[in-house]
N, C-alpha and C positions, 0 to 999 in steps of 0.2 A: 916367913907368909910365903913366898912360891910355891915350899912342898905342901900347907896344905889345900890350896888355890887347887895344883894338880892331881891332891888324895883328896880331893872332893869331886873334881870330875870326875876321875876313874872310880869311884865308887856310890859315884851319883848323891849326893847329900848335898840337902840346904846349908845356904854361909850364911851367919849374920853377921851383915858387913859393918860396919860404922865411917864413917870417913866425911870431908871437907866437902862441900854440894858448891861447890863457886857461882852458881846460879842461887843461891840462897843465902850465903854467907855464911854460915854453921854447919855446924856438923850434922851431920845424920845416921840412921842407924834403919837395915831393909832385910829384910829377911831374902834374900837373893837365890839364885841358881849358878854355878859356874859354866863362864862357856866357850872361854877362850882366853889363850894371853899370845898376847901380841902385839904390832902396829895394828895402828887404828886404819882400815882400806878407806874411809873419810876425810880424815884428817892430816893439813898440813905437815903437822908432830906427827913424824912415823916413827914416833921411841916407845917402847914395847909399854902397853896396856893391861889391867886386868877389864875384860867383859865381864860382865853378867848378866844376867835377864832376873828385873827387879819386880817381886810378885806382888809391890807395894808401892810403885806408882803410882802419883795421881795425876799423869801426864798419857798420853795416846802412845811414845813410844815406852817401854818398857828395857831397852836395852841402857846397860851403864857404863862406860867404856873410861876408865879412872887410868889416870897415870898412879904408881907407886908411892909417891910424895903427897897423894891423894887419902890415901887409906889410912886409916888411923886405926881397925880392929876387925880382923874378919876372923870366924869363929865357926867348926864345923858344928850340924846340926846333930841330930837322930832320924830328918825326917826328909829322908826322901824323896828322889823327884823324878819324873820321866823326859827324860829330851824330847817327844810328843809333847810336852806341851806346847815349847817354846819353837822347836825348832821346822821349819814351813818351808823354807831353802834347801837345796843343794850345798853340803857343807865342802867347806873347802877351809877346816883348820891349821890353825898351827900347831896346837898340843895334839897330837893322836892320841887317840883314845878307842875304847869296844865301843860303842855308842849302837852297834847294827847299822841300821841302816841313815842312822843320820851320823855317823864317822863318817 
């Protein structure tokens, strides 16, 4: 799973993600862009997690940060993404990548 995620970061392809939503109490499937893998800078639990940009979120925040045990499946799509669609801050990624000014 981590290899798929990192490959999608490096090739800039979107991921079809199915995960268990604690908030909704069910499995959800979303079209996402992989952002990073590592601890959350906001959570008390500092276990590494997958961070995604959720293109289909119905909430204000489009960032999904999921622990590995919440993920049911992730599949690379043939659809590419541009990091400038969502990176609006000076990045400090855990996973190195070549995203130009968004690296």
